[in-house]
N, C-alpha and C positions, 0 to 999 in steps of 0.2 A: 572583363575582358584582357585578354593580355595587349602591349602593346602592338604586335602586328596582325591581330584583329582588329585594333580600331584604324591600323594602316589601310586595310583592306577596305573597311566597313564608309571611311570619308571619300575614299577613292572613288568608292561603288553608287554612293550620293551625289558625287559631285558629275559622274558622267552621268547618271543617268539625269538629274534635276535638269540636265539641261535638254534632255528628249522630249521636252513639251514644245519646247524653242524652234526645235528644229523638224517638231513633227508642226507644227504652224507654218512654218517657211516652205516646205516639200507639198503641203496640200493646195499652194498656191500654180501647182502644175502641173502634181499627177494626183490619181485616185487614192484613196485608204489602200484599197487590196492590191493595186501598185506599190502602194509604198513600204506597205510590209513584204511585199515579197522583195523588193529590191535591196530590203535590211536584214530579212533573211539569209536570202542569195552571198552576200559580203558577206555580212557574217561566219556562213560555212566554207565561203572563201577565206578566210582569218583562220578560221575552225582545222580546215586543212592543210595548210602550212605550215602551221603550231605541232599538227598530229607528225607528217612531214618531218619536220626538223628536229625532234623528239624521239622522233622513232616509236610511238602510243602503238601500240597493238591493237586492232578494231574488235568489236566483237563478234564472235564468230555464230552464235545461235539465235536463235530467235528467241528464244527465253530472257537473253541479254539484251535484244533492241529491242522485247519491247515496252519496256518502261521507256525505254529513250524516245519512242515512237508517240505513245502516247504524251511524254513530258512536250514533246514538238507542237500539239497541237493545242491543250491544257495551259502549259505556259510560255506559250510563242504565239503561234497564229490566233488565236481566238481573240486572249488581249489584247494584244498590240493591234488587230483589225480591230477590236469593239472602242478603243481607245483613239483610235484614228478618225473612225468614223463620228463617234462622240463631237471631236475636236470643229467639226465643220460645222457644230451650231453651238460648242459654248468656248469660251476662252479659255485658252492654255491654263490661266492661273488657278480653273476652278478648276479644270481638270487635275491639276497637281494636288488641289484639295482633298479630292475624292477618292486619288489614290493612296493617299497618305489613309484611307481605313482599311490597309489591309491588313495593319497586324491587331486590328480589332476583331476583323474575320479570324485570324493567323490562330489569335489566343483562346479562341473559343474552341475550334476545330481540332488542336494541339491538344488542349485537354480534355478529349475524349477519344484523341486515336492514339495519344502517345502515351507511354506510359514515363518518361522522365521529362516532360515539359507540360506540368501541369501549373494551373493558374496560381499563383501567390500575391501574397497581397502587395508586394515591390515592384511587379509587373503590371496589375490592376492599375495603381496610381501613377508608374511611367506611362501606360498607353492612352489613359482618362486625360493626364497633363499636356504629353505631347497632342493630342487629337485637340487639347483646349486651345493650345498654342497657335497648332494650324487654323482655326476659327477666327482667333484672334488676328492672325498675320492677314489676312485673305477679306475679313472682314467687311472693309470699306466696301471691295469686289463683289460679293456675296449681296451687298443690300443694293448694289447700281446695276446687279446685271443679274437679270431674273433665269437666264439661258434658255436651253432647251432643254425640258422633259425627258425626249428621248434619249438626248444627248449625255445628261449626265445619267440618267439608267445603264445604257452602255458600260460607264464608263465604271459605275458600281459594279456589274454582271465583271465587266473584267478584273478588278480587285476580287471576287470572291475564289474566280478561276487561280489568281495568283495565289490565293491564300490556300486553295488545298491543293494544289500543286507541289507546295512547299513542304507540306506532309506527305504526300503521295515518294518525291522525293528523299524524304526523310528514310522513311518505310520499305520503299522497293529499290534502293540503288545504296545500298551499305554497302559494297564488294564493288563498285563500279569507281573508278579512278577520278579522281573530283575533274580533269580535263575533258573527258567523253560525257561525265554528266552534262557539262555545261555545253559543249560542243555536236552531240551526238543526236540531238532536240531540234538541231536547224535542217538535219536533212530530211525529215518527213515534211516542219514548219514550208522550208523552200521549194518542196513536190507540190504542196498542198496549195501553196499562195500564188505559185509561177501559174498552176493550171484556172487558180481563181482567176487569177489576172486576164488572163488570155480569153477566159469563157463570158466574167461576167464586166470587164471593162474596155473590151477590144474597140480599136484598135489597139492594143499594147505600148502605153506610150512610152516615150524614150525621151530622156529630160533634153531642154537644150540649155536651160539659167544655170550658170555654174555655180550658183549658191545651191541649186537644190541639188547640183552633185556632192559637193560639200556637206548639205544635211546628210543624205541616203551615205554615203560613206562613212560621216560621225557617228551614225543609230546602228550602221551592219557592223563595220568593226569594234568601234568600242561600245557602241551600244547595245550587243547582242554577242559578238566574238567575247573578248574579253571582259566584260561586265558580266557572261553569262558562270564565267569559269570562278569570276571573283561569287559571287554568290551562292554558288551551290558548296565550295569551298565554305564559306558562312556556316552555310545551312547544318553541315554535319560538323561544325566547330563549335558554336554558339548556340545553334536550335532554328528551330524557324521563325520563331517568335521573337528574340531578339532579331535576327536576319531582315526580318520585316517592317521592323522601324526604320530604315533604311527612308525609307519611305515621308519617314517624317522630315528628309532632308530636300525632299522633292521643293514645296513652295519658296523652303528658305533659299536654294540657289536657283531657281527663277526669278524670286526676286531681287537679287543680287543683277541677275543677268541685266534684269532689265534698267534697274539704277546706273548701271557701270555703262550699258551700249544702247539704250534706248530713254536713257534723260527721264529718267522715272524719280515722281518725287519720294524720296527715303521719311515714312511715318510714322509715328508710335506707335502704329499696330506692327509692324517688320520689329523694330526693336522689342516691343512685349512680348513678340511672337516668337522673336528666335531665342529670346530668355526660356520662354515655357519648353521652347524645342530640345535644345540645351539639357535644363532641370528635368526634361524625361527620360531624356538617354542615361543620364546620372541613376534618377531613383530608379529605373526597369534592370538597371546591372548593377545596386545596390545588393550586399549579399552581408549581413551579421555576422561577425565571427561566433563562432559558439564560447561557448561559457566555460573557462576553465572548468575541471573535473574536480571536485573536492578529492583531496589525497585521505584514501582510507587507511586509519589507525592499523599499524601492523597487530599481528597477533602476536601474543607471549606464548 
């Protein structure tokens, strides 16, 4: 990857790795559907501001809007809800571990559906090394907390939606500007989740705690608006398999936040897991230089 790709990749990882903490905090006052509704809505407001400022033309046909509407459901509304619902019964750390399975699903799907993102030895070794790092990183928590089977299953299903969406966006939005790929889906996600919140979590909850508003605004503006612009930029620049490896940074960021703000203990699992995760990124992105072609003798 080029330096600009690494910058976007790491920034995206930092933003999203904090989401599990913010979800945990917001769930103390609002339900999972309402949480996602606020998150998508604030992300949409951010997107509209960007579109107005940069004077980006909106899609005008149903054909152009269809993939964006689909992505609003498969890449935002459904997985966001599943993860938020799952975190009602499992720890945020466990959720971040499960979220790190996205690349494993993506590499399998991409191999069969994309002609230019096939499984290679470095990719497979990198993905397996990274996943091993995630397991080591949170192994103490896994052993101490059995969690909820349904909560864990919900996060796994969300990861499958993420993986499928990363392939879908690569195939069906080639000609769509990166900003619209990231912000367009927030329209359908906001409509669906707001309607669902009023229908299934009535009366609609308006938060009263300042920390809840901070969490919702962070997840909406940065975690949904800005992050999706960066996500779809990377998918088209470096491919869905490498892009989804950003999920390997989630547990690392979550643990760091815990050490700094919650006085959690820095263990050997954290140090070793971090080393494995960094190594996995290097392995997956390593491409051997082609051997120099032997010079052909000149004809006499």
